[in-house]
N, C-alpha and C positions, 0 to 999 in steps of 0.2 A: 450651780445648776445640777451637778451630780457628784457623787462620791462612790468609792468602791472599796471592797475588802474581800479577803478570802475567809470562808467559814467552812472548815472540814473539807478543804479542797474544792469548794464551790465558789465561783466568782459571783459576788453579790454586788450588783450595780444599783444604787439608789438614785432615782431622779427626784430632786427636791422641788422643782418648779417647772411649769409649762414654759417652754422657750418661745412659744408663739410660732406662727407660720414662718416668720423670717429666721428663726433659730433652729428649725428642723434639721437642716443640712449639717450644722455644727454639732448638734447633739448626736446625730447619726454617725458622724465621723469619730467623735470621741468614744462612743460606745463600741463602734466597729474596731477601733484601735485597741481597746481593752480586751475585746473578745479574741482578737488575733494574738495579742501579747500573752494571754493566759491560756490559750488553746493547748490542750484539749479539755481543760476544766469545764464542767457544766456551768451554765450561766443562769442566774436568777435576777430578773430585773424587778426592782421594787419601785412602785409608784406611790410617792407620798401624796396626801390629799390634794395639795395645790397643783400637783403634776398630772392629775387624772382628767386631762382634757383632750380634745381632738388632735392637736398637733403631736402630742406625745404618743397617742394611740397609733398614729400612722408611722411614727419612728419605730415603735416596738414591733409592728408588723413587718417593717423592712428588716429589722435586726433578726427577726425570726427566719426570714428568707436567707439572710446572710449566714446564720448558724447552720441552716440545712445544707448550705454549700460547703461550709468549712468543717462540719462534723460535730461540734459540741451540742449537747442537749441544752435546750433553753426553756425556761418557764417564767411566769410573771406572778407577782404578788401585789394585790391592791385591795384596800378595804372597800372601794367604790363598786357596788353591784352594777350600776350602769356601765362602768368602764369594763368590768369583767365580761358582761354580756356583749359589748361592742367588740372586744378583742376576740372572743370566741366566735362571734358571727362573721367577722371579716377576715379571720385567719385563712391563709391559703390551705385548702384541703389536701394538696399533694405533699407527700413526704411525712415527716414527723409532725404529729399533732401538737399544736400549741396548748400547753397546760396552764391554766390560770387558777391561782389560789387566792383565798381571802386572807391568809396569814403567812407572814414571812417564814416563821419557824417550820411550818408545814412544807412550804416550797423548798427550803434548803434541805430538810430531811429527805424529801422525795427525790430531789436531784442527787443527793449523796448516795442514796440507795440505788437509784437507777444507774449511776456511774460505776458502782462497785461490781 
């Protein structure tokens, strides 16, 4: 369902597939555990094409709220323009803005620069 790595001190979490409505809680828990374990590293969540669906979007928005509370910067990378628009439209406007990128390398570079 997901994998993770560190790239220049940035936690990169890649979601490979949509967990469906029933798998949202499990996905949220796994991502939340990673965010807490690697804190204060900035976080980039990468959504592979099969993961660019509604259930994942809601999980990403919840993780964004979690990161605001814990402190690490968070951004998202996805090739899907409709998913980028949905994330930007539904992100909580309070606190740190959710930045959504079309490319992974851009997201990681921006997160690294922002954390420096």
